N, C-alpha and C positions, 0 to 999 in steps of 0.2 A: 504494500500500500504506500510505503514511503516513496519508492521509485516511481510508481504510477502517479502519485501526487506531484512529485518533482517534474516529471515529464509533461504532465498536463499544465503545470504552472509555466514552464518554459515555452510550451506551445502557445499558450494564451498570451504571454508577453510578446512573442514573435508576431502574433496576429495583430496586436495593437500597433506594432511598428509597420508591418508590411501592408496590412489592409486598412488600418485606421489612420496611418500617418501621424501617430502621436504616441502617448504613453498611458498606462493605467492611472498615473498620478493626476489628481484634479488640477494641479498647477500647470500641466502640459497635456490637456485632453486631446483626444483624437479629432481629426478633421471630418472623418466619416464614421458612421455607426459600424461597429465590428459585429458581423453576423456569420462569418465563415468558420471553418474548422470545427472545433468543439462547440462553438457558439451556435451551430446549427442544431445541436441537441439540447442544450441547456443555457440559460442566460448568465449563469454565475459559475463558470467552470473554475475560475481562479480561487474563489472562496471554497468550493468543493475540494479542490486540490489541496489546499492548506489543511482542511478538516481531515482529508484522507491521510495526509502525512502525520498529523497528530495522532490519529487512531492507530496508524501503523507503528508509530513510536511506542504507544502504550502497549501494543501487542508484543513488540520486539523486546521491550525492556521489562515487561510484566509489571507495569505501574498503573494501577487503576486510577490513581489521582490524575493522570494525564487525560483520562476519559472525562473527568469532571472539568478539567481545563478545556478540553475539546467542546464540551457542551456550552461552557461559558463563551468561548470564541464563536461558536455557531450562533448563539443568541445575539452577540454583538454584530456579527455579519448581517444577520437577518434584519436587525434594527437599522443598521446603516443603509442597507439596500432600500428598505421601506421608507425611511424618513428622509433620506438625502438622494441616493443614487437614482431611483426611479423617477423622482420629480425632476432632477437635473437633466436626465436623458430625455424625458418628455419635452422639457423646455427647449433643449438644444436640437433635437431631431424630429420633434413633432409627430406627424402621422406615421412616418417611417418607423419610429420606435413603438408607437401604439400597435401597429400591425405585428411587429416582431414580438412584442410583449404578449399579445393575444395568442400567438401561434406557438411560441417556445416557452416551456415552463421555466420557472426561476430556479427550482431546486431539484426536481426529479426529472432526469433526462428523458427525452423522447426516445422511442425505439427506432424511429426512422428520421433521418435528417430533414430539417426544414429547408425549403428552397425559397429564396427571396422572389416575390412576384415581379414579373417584368413591368416596367413603367410604360 
């Protein structure tokens, strides 16, 4: 789970640079909405990757306290997404984000990849 989380995180970072022409950091946001790669399956792959890495560490090290930490981090991620990120993306990308948000789940990946509709 640690390796899968790390690979998913690196893939997501790369998508921000290559597809979005920006970064995940709010101070240097993307110019375009990132909806390719893992983002075709779930809206928050970076957060899920970090959670997977924490759970993997808990399993590897046999430290149940890390699962408590993982639950806390999950709650913080969900709150951040709901209270800040979704609103910010809706303001920045408008209808494009609303379509994406409606079609791609935030936390439970789709079984089949979403395809952006042609304009």
